[in-house]
MDTraj code that builds the backbone (N, CA, C; nanometers):
import mdtraj as md
import numpy as np

residues = "MET LYS PRO TYR VAL TYR LYS ILE GLU ASN THR LEU LYS GLU TYR TYR TYR GLY VAL ARG TRP ASP TYR ARG GLY ASN PRO GLU ASP ASP LEU LEU ILE GLU TYR PHE THR SER SER GLU THR VAL LYS LYS MET ILE ILE ASP ASN GLY VAL GLU PHE PHE ASN GLY GLN ILE LEU ARG VAL PHE ASN THR LYS GLU GLU ALA LEU GLU TYR GLU TYR ASN LEU ILE LYS ASN SER ILE ASN ASP GLU LYS CYS LEU ASN ARG ALA MET GLY LYS CYS THR ILE TRP ASN GLU GLU LEU LYS LYS LYS VAL SER GLU SER VAL LYS GLU LEU TRP LYS ASN PRO ASN TYR ARG LYS ASN TYR ARG GLU LYS LYS SER ALA GLU LYS ASN HIS ASN PHE GLY LEU LYS PRO TRP LYS ASN VAL ASN SER ASP LEU GLU SER TRP LYS LYS SER ILE ILE ILE TYR ASN ASP TYR ILE ILE GLU LYS TRP ASP LEU ASN LYS TYR GLY PHE GLY ARG PHE TYR LEU ILE LYS ARG TYR GLY ILE LYS GLN GLY SER ALA ARG LYS MET ILE ASP LEU PHE ARG GLU GLY TRP ASN PRO HIS THR ASP LEU ASP TYR LEU ASN PHE LEU LYS MET PRO GLY CYS".split()
xyz = np.array([
    [-0.8841, 0.7260, 2.4914],
    [-0.7527, 0.6769, 2.5130],
    [-0.6448, 0.7569, 2.4271],
    [-0.5375, 0.7653, 2.4820],
    [-0.4207, 0.8237, 2.3885],
    [-0.3769, 0.7343, 2.2948],
    [-0.3461, 0.7813, 2.1783],
    [-0.2834, 0.6845, 2.0812],
    [-0.1449, 0.6549, 2.1108],
    [-0.1129, 0.5321, 2.0788],
    [0.0277, 0.4847, 2.0970],
    [0.0923, 0.4179, 1.9624],
    [0.2075, 0.4239, 1.9564],
    [0.2859, 0.3622, 1.8393],
    [0.3552, 0.2517, 1.9082],
    [0.3321, 0.1192, 1.8358],
    [0.4112, 0.0025, 1.9024],
    [0.5096, -0.0701, 1.7854],
    [0.5690, -0.1437, 1.8439],
    [0.6606, -0.2254, 1.7483],
    [0.6519, -0.3706, 1.8186],
    [0.6206, -0.4702, 1.7291],
    [0.6206, -0.6198, 1.7571],
    [0.7247, -0.6959, 1.6889],
    [0.7877, -0.7590, 1.7584],
    [0.9118, -0.8534, 1.6861],
    [0.9001, -1.0042, 1.7082],
    [0.9283, -1.0793, 1.6082],
    [0.9173, -1.2230, 1.6691],
    [1.0587, -1.2958, 1.6727],
    [1.0612, -1.4091, 1.6913],
    [1.1900, -1.4823, 1.7290],
    [1.2690, -1.4883, 1.6079],
    [1.2292, -1.4617, 1.4900],
    [1.3183, -1.4582, 1.3734],
    [1.3738, -1.3029, 1.3500],
    [1.3461, -1.2213, 1.4408],
    [1.3810, -1.0765, 1.4358],
    [1.2918, -1.0033, 1.3383],
    [1.1793, -1.0645, 1.2706],
    [1.1039, -0.9900, 1.1769],
    [1.0111, -0.8923, 1.2626],
    [0.9890, -0.7722, 1.2197],
    [0.9124, -0.6929, 1.3113],
    [0.8066, -0.6017, 1.2369],
    [0.7195, -0.5317, 1.3274],
    [0.5966, -0.4650, 1.2365],
    [0.5789, -0.3615, 1.3466],
    [0.5557, -0.2346, 1.2772],
    [0.5198, -0.1014, 1.3359],
    [0.3710, -0.0831, 1.3143],
    [0.3034, -0.0260, 1.4175],
    [0.1834, 0.0077, 1.4031],
    [0.1366, 0.1096, 1.5075],
    [0.0053, 0.1700, 1.4826],
    [-0.0635, 0.2501, 1.5696],
    [-0.2022, 0.2315, 1.6201],
    [-0.2113, 0.2537, 1.7277],
    [-0.3702, 0.2061, 1.7892],
    [-0.4164, 0.3214, 1.8758],
    [-0.5504, 0.3641, 1.8663],
    [-0.5978, 0.4558, 1.9390],
    [-0.7394, 0.4225, 2.0082],
    [-0.8037, 0.3244, 1.9531],
    [-0.9144, 0.2653, 1.9922],
    [-0.9209, 0.1420, 2.0754],
    [-0.9119, 0.1745, 2.2149],
    [-0.8876, 0.0596, 2.3094],
    [-0.9297, 0.1049, 2.4508],
    [-0.9331, 0.0084, 2.5481],
    [-0.9439, 0.0484, 2.6834],
    [-0.8470, 0.0269, 2.7624],
    [-0.8244, 0.0771, 2.8708],
    [-0.7229, 0.0421, 2.9714],
    [-0.5897, 0.1159, 2.9374],
    [-0.4895, 0.0591, 2.9666],
    [-0.3598, 0.1136, 2.9275],
    [-0.3063, 0.0424, 2.8022],
    [-0.1964, 0.1006, 2.7353],
    [-0.1570, 0.0453, 2.6176],
    [-0.0803, -0.0852, 2.6278],
    [-0.0254, -0.1098, 2.7567],
    [0.0434, -0.2402, 2.7890],
    [-0.0269, -0.3538, 2.8117],
    [-0.1648, -0.3138, 2.8313],
    [-0.2763, -0.4325, 2.8732],
    [-0.3594, -0.4488, 2.7455],
    [-0.3185, -0.3782, 2.6220],
    [-0.3825, -0.3869, 2.5213],
    [-0.3203, -0.4637, 2.4034],
    [-0.1720, -0.4376, 2.3788],
    [-0.1127, -0.5030, 2.2790],
    [-0.0746, -0.6244, 2.2975],
    [-0.1095, -0.7192, 2.2010],
    [-0.0839, -0.8625, 2.2190],
    [-0.1793, -0.9341, 2.3190],
    [-0.2595, -0.8635, 2.3678],
    [-0.3489, -0.9291, 2.4803],
    [-0.4835, -0.9046, 2.4299],
    [-0.5181, -0.7877, 2.3982],
    [-0.6744, -0.7702, 2.3274],
    [-0.6609, -0.7271, 2.1711],
    [-0.5301, -0.6843, 2.1313],
    [-0.5082, -0.6360, 1.9947],
    [-0.3935, -0.7140, 1.9422],
    [-0.4206, -0.7536, 1.8264],
    [-0.3224, -0.8368, 1.7512],
    [-0.2610, -0.7674, 1.6055],
    [-0.2697, -0.6397, 1.6107],
    [-0.2362, -0.5659, 1.4941],
    [-0.3463, -0.5928, 1.3550],
    [-0.3315, -0.5119, 1.2565],
    [-0.4295, -0.5074, 1.1616],
    [-0.3676, -0.5782, 1.0449],
    [-0.2485, -0.6318, 1.0664],
    [-0.1752, -0.7071, 0.9513],
    [-0.2220, -0.8458, 0.9379],
    [-0.2496, -0.8779, 0.8354],
    [-0.2955, -1.0231, 0.8005],
    [-0.1687, -1.1228, 0.8135],
    [-0.0707, -1.0665, 0.7637],
    [0.0588, -1.1441, 0.7545],
    [0.1004, -1.1873, 0.9095],
    [0.0891, -1.0804, 0.9954],
    [0.1295, -1.1071, 1.1332],
    [0.0036, -1.2017, 1.2175],
    [-0.1108, -1.1788, 1.1835],
    [-0.2246, -1.2639, 1.2221],
    [-0.1996, -1.4265, 1.1841],
    [-0.1649, -1.4388, 1.0577],
    [-0.1321, -1.5590, 1.0230],
    [-0.0121, -1.6282, 1.0990],
    [0.0780, -1.5416, 1.1121],
    [0.2173, -1.6052, 1.1953],
    [0.1536, -1.6302, 1.3324],
    [0.0641, -1.5561, 1.4173],
    [0.0417, -1.5787, 1.5421],
    [-0.0649, -1.7191, 1.5564],
    [-0.1485, -1.7363, 1.4427],
    [-0.2231, -1.8546, 1.4336],
    [-0.1374, -1.9657, 1.4146],
    [-0.0227, -1.9582, 1.3331],
    [0.0741, -2.0680, 1.3087],
    [0.1564, -2.1083, 1.4188],
    [0.2202, -2.0124, 1.4819],
    [0.3120, -2.0187, 1.5829],
    [0.2762, -1.9747, 1.7333],
    [0.1517, -1.9319, 1.7537],
    [0.1055, -1.8701, 1.8898],
    [0.1472, -1.7276, 1.9128],
    [0.0880, -1.6643, 2.0016],
    [0.1087, -1.5287, 2.0281],
    [0.2530, -1.5159, 2.1091],
    [0.2997, -1.6050, 2.1726],
    [0.4146, -1.6049, 2.2408],
    [0.5458, -1.5985, 2.1145],
    [0.5234, -1.6146, 1.9896],
    [0.6074, -1.5927, 1.8813],
    [0.6624, -1.4632, 1.8772],
    [0.5664, -1.3854, 1.9293],
    [0.5966, -1.2326, 1.9309],
    [0.6271, -1.1655, 2.0546],
    [0.6934, -1.0552, 2.0654],
    [0.7179, -0.9739, 2.1790],
    [0.6573, -0.8274, 2.1297],
    [0.5986, -0.7600, 2.2234],
    [0.5408, -0.6296, 2.1864],
    [0.6062, -0.5190, 2.2773],
    [0.6211, -0.4014, 2.2059],
    [0.6863, -0.2918, 2.2818],
    [0.6158, -0.1709, 2.2585],
    [0.5648, -0.0972, 2.3485],
    [0.5014, 0.0289, 2.3265],
    [0.6230, 0.1293, 2.3164],
    [0.6233, 0.1973, 2.1877],
    [0.7338, 0.2981, 2.1686],
    [0.7102, 0.4155, 2.2106],
    [0.5874, 0.4659, 2.1936],
    [0.5541, 0.6119, 2.2436],
    [0.4023, 0.6301, 2.2577],
    [0.3648, 0.7103, 2.3577],
    [0.2181, 0.7478, 2.3677],
    [0.2054, 0.8796, 2.3401],
    [0.1025, 0.9123, 2.2387],
    [0.0795, 1.0574, 2.2116],
    [-0.0579, 1.1234, 2.2433],
    [-0.0738, 1.2268, 2.2347],
    [-0.1866, 1.3141, 2.2670],
    [-0.2967, 1.3295, 2.1434],
    [-0.2348, 1.3118, 2.0267],
    [-0.3144, 1.3099, 1.8956],
    [-0.3052, 1.2010, 1.7932],
    [-0.3996, 1.1624, 1.7269],
    [-0.3815, 1.0673, 1.6270],
    [-0.2807, 1.1302, 1.5100],
    [-0.2808, 1.2487, 1.4900],
    [-0.1958, 1.3066, 1.3836],
    [-0.0534, 1.2817, 1.4113],
    [-0.0148, 1.3078, 1.5496],
    [0.1158, 1.2964, 1.5932],
    [0.1678, 1.1389, 1.5901],
    [0.0737, 1.0549, 1.6218],
    [0.0980, 0.9245, 1.6186],
    [0.1153, 0.8495, 1.4872],
    [0.0343, 0.9002, 1.3979],
    [0.0412, 0.8556, 1.2647],
    [0.1772, 0.9089, 1.1989],
    [0.1983, 1.0271, 1.2275],
    [0.3320, 1.0978, 1.1598],
    [0.4709, 1.0060, 1.2112],
    [0.4434, 0.9764, 1.3503],
    [0.5666, 0.8931, 1.3938],
    [0.5825, 0.7413, 1.3352],
    [0.4611, 0.7046, 1.3306],
    [0.4489, 0.5573, 1.2569],
    [0.4929, 0.5638, 1.1223],
    [0.4667, 0.6633, 1.0517],
    [0.5029, 0.6825, 0.9145],
    [0.6597, 0.6893, 0.8910],
    [0.7188, 0.7657, 0.9796],
    [0.8499, 0.7774, 0.9758],
    [0.9371, 0.6510, 0.9960],
    [0.8701, 0.5839, 1.0914],
    [0.9461, 0.4681, 1.1356],
    [0.9262, 0.3513, 1.0178],
    [0.8138, 0.3461, 0.9516],
    [0.8022, 0.2472, 0.8349],
    [0.8876, 0.2969, 0.7207],
    [0.8841, 0.4331, 0.6979],
    [0.9612, 0.4882, 0.5938],
    [1.1007, 0.4521, 0.5948],
    [1.1657, 0.4535, 0.7111],
    [1.2935, 0.4332, 0.7340],
    [1.3262, 0.2639, 0.7327],
    [1.2260, 0.1893, 0.7329],
    [1.2553, 0.0300, 0.7321],
    [1.1778, -0.0436, 0.6274],
    [1.0955, 0.0179, 0.5385],
    [1.0230, -0.0555, 0.4599],
    [1.0810, -0.1575, 0.3569],
    [1.2221, -0.1007, 0.3349],
    [1.2985, -0.1867, 0.2333],
    [1.4055, -0.2880, 0.3081],
    [1.3814, -0.2975, 0.4352],
    [1.4335, -0.3954, 0.5222],
    [1.3635, -0.5306, 0.5090],
    [1.4292, -0.6434, 0.4700],
    [1.3471, -0.7610, 0.4530],
    [1.2848, -0.8237, 0.5684],
    [1.3445, -0.7943, 0.6933],
    [1.2907, -0.8175, 0.8084],
    [1.1448, -0.7442, 0.8545],
    [1.1334, -0.6244, 0.8007],
    [1.0123, -0.5326, 0.8154],
    [0.8802, -0.6077, 0.7626],
    [0.8028, -0.6348, 0.8299],
    [0.6701, -0.7022, 0.7961],
    [0.5498, -0.6112, 0.7391],
    [0.5897, -0.4744, 0.7730],
    [0.4912, -0.3824, 0.7177],
    [0.4648, -0.3662, 0.5525],
    [0.3521, -0.3704, 0.5150],
    [0.3285, -0.3776, 0.3668],
    [0.2913, -0.2315, 0.3024],
    [0.2744, -0.1322, 0.3990],
    [0.2282, -0.0078, 0.3414],
    [0.2922, 0.0951, 0.4248],
    [0.2944, 0.2358, 0.3647],
    [0.3725, 0.3481, 0.4433],
    [0.2696, 0.4035, 0.5776],
    [0.2297, 0.3369, 0.6422],
    [0.1479, 0.3855, 0.7581],
    [-0.0054, 0.3536, 0.7582],
    [-0.0765, 0.3709, 0.8344],
    [-0.2184, 0.3302, 0.8487],
    [-0.3084, 0.4168, 0.7747],
    [-0.2982, 0.5500, 0.7760],
    [-0.3910, 0.6151, 0.7017],
    [-0.3758, 0.7604, 0.7142],
    [-0.4330, 0.8449, 0.6276],
    [-0.4240, 0.9999, 0.6559],
    [-0.5381, 1.0475, 0.6982],
    [-0.5616, 1.1251, 0.7928],
    [-0.6801, 1.1762, 0.8599],
    [-0.7254, 1.2909, 0.7745],
    [-0.8168, 1.2843, 0.7055],
    [-0.8776, 1.3897, 0.6137],
    [-0.9703, 1.4862, 0.6992],
    [-0.9305, 1.5492, 0.7662],
    [-1.0060, 1.6535, 0.8436],
    [-1.0323, 1.7631, 0.7672],
    [-1.1339, 1.8492, 0.7991],
    [-1.1820, 1.9622, 0.7255],
    [-1.0734, 2.0565, 0.6991],
    [-0.9698, 2.0670, 0.7676],
    [-0.8769, 2.1596, 0.7528],
    [-0.7701, 2.1211, 0.6277],
    [-0.7566, 1.9862, 0.6335],
    [-0.6626, 1.9331, 0.5423],
    [-0.7306, 1.9187, 0.3946],
    [-0.8726, 1.8888, 0.4089],
    [-0.9312, 1.9139, 0.2833],
    [-0.9368, 2.0431, 0.2269],
    [-0.9599, 2.1606, 0.3218],
    [-0.9630, 2.2812, 0.2663],
    [-0.8375, 2.3209, 0.2045],
    [-0.7124, 2.2754, 0.2651],
    [-0.5784, 2.3164, 0.2069],
    [-0.5522, 2.2578, 0.0732],
    [-0.6022, 2.1101, 0.0475],
    [-0.5860, 2.0575, -0.0808],
    [-0.6580, 2.1322, -0.1851],
    [-0.7985, 2.1590, -0.1627],
    [-0.8938, 2.2190, -0.2328],
    [-0.8464, 2.3458, -0.2855],
    [-0.7716, 2.4228, -0.1869],
    [-0.7452, 2.5542, -0.2292],
    [-0.6133, 2.5489, -0.2989],
    [-0.5245, 2.4370, -0.2806],
    [-0.3957, 2.4310, -0.3528],
    [-0.4312, 2.3941, -0.5213],
    [-0.5315, 2.3052, -0.5175],
    [-0.5665, 2.2584, -0.6754],
    [-0.6349, 2.3819, -0.7431],
    [-0.7191, 2.4783, -0.6622],
    [-0.7730, 2.5848, -0.7488],
    [-0.6553, 2.6736, -0.7724],
    [-0.5628, 2.6968, -0.6761],
    [-0.4490, 2.8010, -0.7341],
    [-0.3876, 2.7497, -0.8529],
    [-0.3414, 2.6158, -0.8520],
    [-0.2826, 2.5565, -0.9816],
    [-0.3610, 2.5926, -1.1159],
    [-0.5082, 2.5539, -1.0857],
    [-0.5979, 2.5651, -1.1962],
    [-0.5852, 2.6991, -1.2635],
    [-0.5500, 2.8002, -1.1839],
    [-0.5629, 2.9377, -1.2476],
    [-0.4549, 2.9676, -1.3331],
    [-0.3475, 2.8833, -1.3242],
    [-0.2332, 2.8950, -1.4273],
    [-0.2823, 2.8332, -1.5495],
    [-0.2622, 2.9068, -1.6833],
    [-0.3247, 2.8473, -1.7978],
    [-0.2351, 2.7598, -1.8649],
    [-0.0898, 2.7556, -1.8126],
    [0.0134, 2.6530, -1.8625],
    [-0.0292, 2.5275, -1.7870],
    [-0.0695, 2.5305, -1.6521],
    [-0.1211, 2.4088, -1.5772],
    [-0.2208, 2.3477, -1.6642],
    [-0.3262, 2.4255, -1.6866],
    [-0.4610, 2.3636, -1.7315],
    [-0.4105, 2.3046, -1.9044],
    [-0.3338, 2.3762, -1.9587],
    [-0.2822, 2.3372, -2.0998],
    [-0.2132, 2.2029, -2.0897],
    [-0.1198, 2.1868, -1.9748],
    [-0.0443, 2.0695, -1.9718],
    [-0.1305, 1.9358, -1.9359],
    [-0.2204, 1.9916, -1.8325],
    [-0.3184, 1.8726, -1.7647],
    [-0.4099, 1.8062, -1.8971],
    [-0.4607, 1.9098, -1.9803],
    [-0.5510, 1.8667, -2.0722],
    [-0.4803, 1.7811, -2.1780],
    [-0.3585, 1.8216, -2.2052],
    [-0.2696, 1.7498, -2.3052],
    [-0.2470, 1.6117, -2.2643],
    [-0.2189, 1.5831, -2.1248],
    [-0.1729, 1.4612, -2.0820],
    [-0.2877, 1.3696, -2.0841],
    [-0.4257, 1.4336, -2.0800],
    [-0.5682, 1.3470, -2.0774],
    [-0.5968, 1.3215, -2.2205],
    [-0.5202, 1.3698, -2.3269],
    [-0.5653, 1.3594, -2.4574],
    [-0.4708, 1.2811, -2.5534],
    [-0.5191, 1.2379, -2.6620],
    [-0.4025, 1.1641, -2.7553],
    [-0.3236, 1.2535, -2.8428],
    [-0.3271, 1.3870, -2.8083],
    [-0.2493, 1.4779, -2.9115],
    [-0.1202, 1.4666, -2.8785],
    [-0.0556, 1.4487, -2.7436],
    [0.0696, 1.4612, -2.7084],
    [0.1180, 1.3528, -2.6130],
    [0.0101, 1.2651, -2.5940],
    [0.0155, 1.1590, -2.5017],
    [0.0439, 1.0061, -2.5774],
    [0.1585, 0.9832, -2.6264],
    [0.1910, 0.8631, -2.7114],
    [0.1416, 0.7257, -2.6313],
    [0.1010, 0.7354, -2.5079],
    [0.0543, 0.6216, -2.4505],
    [-0.0899, 0.5983, -2.4453],
    [-0.1591, 0.7138, -2.4885],
    [-0.3034, 0.7290, -2.4780],
    [-0.3869, 0.6161, -2.5233],
    [-0.4535, 0.5547, -2.4381],
    [-0.5516, 0.4414, -2.4671],
    [-0.4758, 0.3087, -2.4902],
    [-0.3555, 0.3054, -2.4750],
    [-0.2699, 0.1922, -2.4710],
    [-0.2715, 0.1035, -2.3514],
    [-0.2868, -0.0389, -2.3479],
    [-0.2858, -0.1132, -2.2353],
    [-0.1565, -0.1059, -2.1535],
    [-0.1575, -0.1023, -2.0473],
    [-0.0341, -0.0770, -1.9492],
    [0.1100, -0.1456, -1.9936],
    [0.0927, -0.2715, -2.0568],
    [0.1953, -0.3493, -2.0875],
    [0.2477, -0.3079, -2.2204],
    [0.1603, -0.2178, -2.2991],
    [0.2216, -0.1597, -2.4152],
    [0.2679, -0.0022, -2.3881],
    [0.2555, 0.0394, -2.2699],
    [0.3003, 0.1579, -2.2351],
    [0.4570, 0.1765, -2.2368],
    [0.5220, 0.2818, -2.3152],
    [0.6686, 0.2791, -2.3394],
    [0.7262, 0.3015, -2.2002],
    [0.6557, 0.3482, -2.0956],
    [0.7061, 0.3975, -1.9698],
    [0.7020, 0.2527, -1.8623],
    [0.6226, 0.1573, -1.9013],
    [0.6003, 0.0450, -1.8193],
    [0.7106, -0.0350, -1.8051],
    [0.7142, -0.1050, -1.6825],
    [0.8220, -0.1991, -1.6679],
    [0.7705, -0.3346, -1.6998],
    [0.8150, -0.3963, -1.8183],
    [0.7542, -0.5116, -1.8614],
    [0.7893, -0.6392, -1.7726],
    [0.8959, -0.6227, -1.7001],
    [0.9161, -0.7502, -1.6131],
    [0.8176, -0.7496, -1.4875],
    [0.7684, -0.6309, -1.4407],
    [0.6507, -0.6298, -1.3489],
    [0.5367, -0.6961, -1.4070],
    [0.4870, -0.6542, -1.5273],
    [0.3778, -0.6999, -1.5957],
    [0.3865, -0.8390, -1.6222],
    [0.4901, -0.9171, -1.6617],
    [0.5107, -1.0396, -1.6771],
    [0.4593, -1.1305, -1.5411],
    [0.4639, -1.0679, -1.4393],
    [0.4323, -1.1410, -1.2981],
    [0.2628, -1.1421, -1.2815],
    [0.1965, -1.0758, -1.3668],
    [0.0665, -1.0334, -1.3631],
    [-0.0349, -1.1510, -1.3176],
    [-0.0181, -1.2665, -1.3894],
    [-0.0940, -1.3940, -1.3742],
    [-0.0599, -1.4624, -1.2214],
    [0.0821, -1.4379, -1.1897],
    [0.0903, -1.4928, -1.0645],
    [0.0353, -1.4198, -0.9384],
    [0.0516, -1.2924, -0.9633],
    [-0.0066, -1.2001, -0.8700],
    [-0.1551, -1.1965, -0.8738],
    [-0.2349, -1.2352, -0.9671],
    [-0.3654, -1.2485, -0.9843],
    [-0.4114, -1.3754, -0.9158],
    [-0.3254, -1.4922, -0.9384],
    [-0.3791, -1.6055, -0.8796],
    [-0.3658, -1.5920, -0.7242],
    [-0.2751, -1.5257, -0.6905],
    [-0.2570, -1.5157, -0.5458],
    [-0.3590, -1.4177, -0.4831],
    [-0.4081, -1.3365, -0.5476],
    [-0.4946, -1.2492, -0.5217],
    [-0.6446, -1.3290, -0.5229],
    [-0.6690, -1.4075, -0.5915],
    [-0.7878, -1.4773, -0.5982],
    [-0.7887, -1.5783, -0.4836],
    [-0.6751, -1.6622, -0.4739],
    [-0.6582, -1.7676, -0.3718],
    [-0.6652, -1.7246, -0.2427],
    [-0.5938, -1.6005, -0.2062],
    [-0.5722, -1.5642, -0.0759],
    [-0.6827, -1.4851, -0.0494],
    [-0.7768, -1.4323, -0.1381],
    [-0.9097, -1.3278, -0.1263],
    [-0.8516, -1.2106, -0.0575],
    [-0.7666, -1.1475, -0.1171],
    [-0.7201, -1.0137, -0.0922],
    [-0.8455, -0.9049, -0.0703],
    [-0.8630, -0.8307, 0.0180],
    [-0.9477, -0.7205, 0.0185],
    [-0.8798, -0.5877, -0.0216],
    [-0.8905, -0.5634, -0.1413],
    [-0.8077, -0.4465, -0.1988],
    [-0.8463, -0.3099, -0.1458],
    [-0.9561, -0.2978, -0.0650],
    [-1.0001, -0.1800, -0.0126],
    [-0.9533, -0.1745, 0.1498],
    [-0.8873, -0.2816, 0.1805],
    [-0.8448, -0.3059, 0.3105],
    [-0.7103, -0.2348, 0.3392],
    [-0.6753, -0.1832, 0.4486],
    [-0.5242, -0.1451, 0.4843],
    [-0.4219, -0.2548, 0.4562],
    [-0.3505, -0.2263, 0.4091],
    [-0.2241, -0.3158, 0.3907],
    [-0.2149, -0.3798, 0.2414],
    [-0.3162, -0.3885, 0.1814],
    [-0.3170, -0.4563, 0.0462],
    [-0.3061, -0.3415, -0.0763],
    [-0.1990, -0.2636, -0.0658],
    [-0.1834, -0.1529, -0.1678],
    [-0.0631, -0.1818, -0.2455],
    [-0.0082, -0.0762, -0.3143],
    [0.1107, -0.0950, -0.3971],
    [0.2308, -0.1272, -0.3253],
    [0.2678, -0.0768, -0.2082],
    [0.3691, -0.1348, -0.1367],
    [0.3742, -0.2787, -0.0924],
    [0.2603, -0.3194, -0.0815],
    [0.2417, -0.4830, -0.0614],
    [0.2938, -0.5283, -0.1706],
    [0.2439, -0.5061, -0.2906],
    [0.2917, -0.5646, -0.4082],
    [0.4328, -0.5452, -0.4415],
    [0.4956, -0.4432, -0.4254],
    [0.6290, -0.4064, -0.4520],
    [0.7185, -0.4836, -0.3707],
    [0.6760, -0.5000, -0.2371],
    [0.7759, -0.5693, -0.1590],
    [0.7640, -0.7396, -0.1832],
    [0.6308, -0.7672, -0.2034],
    [0.6176, -0.9226, -0.2003],
    [0.6897, -0.9677, -0.3531],
    [0.6709, -0.9012, -0.4508],
    [0.6774, -0.9415, -0.5820],
    [0.7879, -0.8764, -0.6648],
    [0.8478, -0.7679, -0.6025],
    [0.9693, -0.6961, -0.6735],
    [0.9094, -0.6129, -0.7970],
    [0.7831, -0.5652, -0.7977],
    [0.7540, -0.5019, -0.9184],
    [0.7836, -0.3448, -0.8890],
    [0.7552, -0.2782, -1.0002],
    [0.7590, -0.1230, -1.0041],
    [0.6424, -0.0561, -0.9155],
    [0.6607, 0.0484, -0.8700],
    [0.5497, 0.1251, -0.8090],
    [0.4380, 0.1550, -0.8978],
    [0.4648, 0.2178, -1.0251],
    [0.3786, 0.2519, -1.1174],
    [0.2852, 0.1213, -1.1745],
    [0.3437, 0.0195, -1.1880],
    [0.2963, -0.1131, -1.2096],
    [0.2032, -0.1496, -1.1292],
    [0.2515, -0.1399, -0.9940],
    [0.1571, -0.2014, -0.8815],
    [0.0411, -0.1210, -0.8663],
    [0.0646, 0.0061, -0.8878],
    [-0.0771, 0.0870, -0.8608],
    [-0.1839, 0.0772, -0.9791],
    [-0.1179, 0.0523, -1.1125],
    [-0.2278, 0.0242, -1.2207],
    [-0.2630, -0.1136, -1.2062],
    [-0.2032, -0.2059, -1.1482],
    [-0.2335, -0.3696, -1.1440],
    [-0.3575, -0.3566, -1.0552],
    [-0.3411, -0.2813, -0.9452],
    [-0.4345, -0.2850, -0.8387],
    [-0.5817, -0.2209, -0.9025],
    [-0.5554, -0.1284, -0.9619],
    [-0.6784, -0.0585, -1.0284],
    [-0.7413, -0.1475, -1.1348],
    [-0.6699, -0.2333, -1.2009],
    [-0.7343, -0.3152, -1.3019],
    [-0.7965, -0.4233, -1.2092],
    [-0.7277, -0.4933, -1.1104],
    [-0.8101, -0.5955, -1.0421],
    [-0.9290, -0.5444, -0.9750],
    [-0.9326, -0.4225, -0.9273],
    [-1.0500, -0.3562, -0.8611],
    [-1.1760, -0.3593, -0.9992],
    [-1.1281, -0.3366, -1.1138],
    [-1.2243, -0.3170, -1.2109],
    [-1.2561, -0.4567, -1.2704],
    [-1.1970, -0.5861, -1.1914],
    [-1.2491, -0.7038, -1.2630],
    [-1.1512, -0.7656, -1.3629],
    [-1.0427, -0.7090, -1.3765],
    [-0.9423, -0.7715, -1.4980],
    [-0.9054, -0.8988, -1.4516],
    [-0.8980, -0.9894, -1.5664],
    [-0.8587, -1.1272, -1.5223],
    [-0.7375, -1.1516, -1.6447],
    [-0.6203, -1.1620, -1.6057],
    [-0.5222, -1.1651, -1.7195],
    [-0.5379, -1.3056, -1.7882],
    [-0.5876, -1.3901, -1.7455],
    [-0.6110, -1.5433, -1.7755],
    [-0.7067, -1.5271, -1.9154],
    [-0.7832, -1.4194, -1.9233],
    [-0.8943, -1.4033, -2.0367],
    [-0.8655, -1.2816, -2.1172],
    [-0.7665, -1.2154, -2.0830],
    [-0.7349, -1.0893, -2.1636],
    [-0.6259, -1.1477, -2.2726],
    [-0.7077, -1.1427, -2.4044],
    [-0.6263, -1.1894, -2.4972],
    [-0.4883, -1.0991, -2.5692],
    [-0.5219, -0.9751, -2.5212],
    [-0.4202, -0.8896, -2.5438],
    [-0.2936, -0.9081, -2.4469],
    [-0.3333, -0.9307, -2.3224],
    [-0.2120, -0.9548, -2.2416],
    [-0.1558, -1.0808, -2.2529],
    [-0.2465, -1.1846, -2.3104],
    [-0.1789, -1.3232, -2.3301],
    [-0.0944, -1.3278, -2.4563],
    [-0.1279, -1.2480, -2.5444],
    [-0.0303, -1.2192, -2.6612],
    [0.0970, -1.1507, -2.6219],
    [0.0870, -1.0700, -2.5497],
    [0.2095, -0.9944, -2.4955],
    [0.2906, -1.0909, -2.4168],
    [0.2548, -1.1973, -2.3585],
    [0.3272, -1.2991, -2.3045],
    [0.4086, -1.3926, -2.3895],
    [0.3411, -1.3859, -2.5374],
    [0.4032, -1.4657, -2.6265],
    [0.5099, -1.3899, -2.7062],
    [0.5193, -1.2700, -2.6782],
    [0.6273, -1.1979, -2.7384],
    [0.7783, -1.2487, -2.7228],
    [0.8692, -1.2294, -2.7727],
    [0.9867, -1.2714, -2.7758],
    [1.0580, -1.1895, -2.6520],
    [1.1156, -1.2715, -2.5510],
    [1.1881, -1.2163, -2.4386],
    [1.0726, -1.2343, -2.3293],
    [0.9489, -1.2757, -2.3374],
    [0.8589, -1.2708, -2.2326],
    [0.8516, -1.4248, -2.1767],
])
top = md.Topology()
chain = top.add_chain()
for i, resn in enumerate(residues, 1):
    res = top.add_residue(resn, chain, resSeq=i)
    for name in ("N", "CA", "C"):
        top.add_atom(name, md.element.get_by_symbol(name[0]), res)
traj = md.Trajectory(xyz[None], top)
């Protein structure tokens, strides 16, 4: 089947962009009939309000997945900061075909030939010139402390709502949009959750919350 990019919009004018290629028949017979998006947010709205709460629109049909993904990405990129946009991430995925893997590998190899690049890379990974080396993220001088103050609230939602951090949608843009935190903090927080971090039992973090201004 040919990939298609779609938009669904509810009666509150909230909308969601997506891409689909694994289906049978025509796109018009698939969207909101057989397929109800990969978004947990949208699915919950449908459960709570019924499928008639949304209207679906096929925006464009493509010949390749790559073309469809690029189109979807640009739509979301231009809308992600709109409060009515329900997308939580910048597109569905990147298709890592052999050609793309080869390009990335060659690019890294070319950079590594440069002695200055190797030197800077090693310095960033060592304590010699990295003043934040080994520090907890809330002690990092470049961290946004306001973001880290929200860790317990975010962690509680993560546990209660049973987020699957390996699933599409639950990434840094999801945290940025839902909680208003910074991108770097969101990325590091997700890494910590994956490693099993619990802010309720981290004494260093709890002491951070007791600091003046927290």
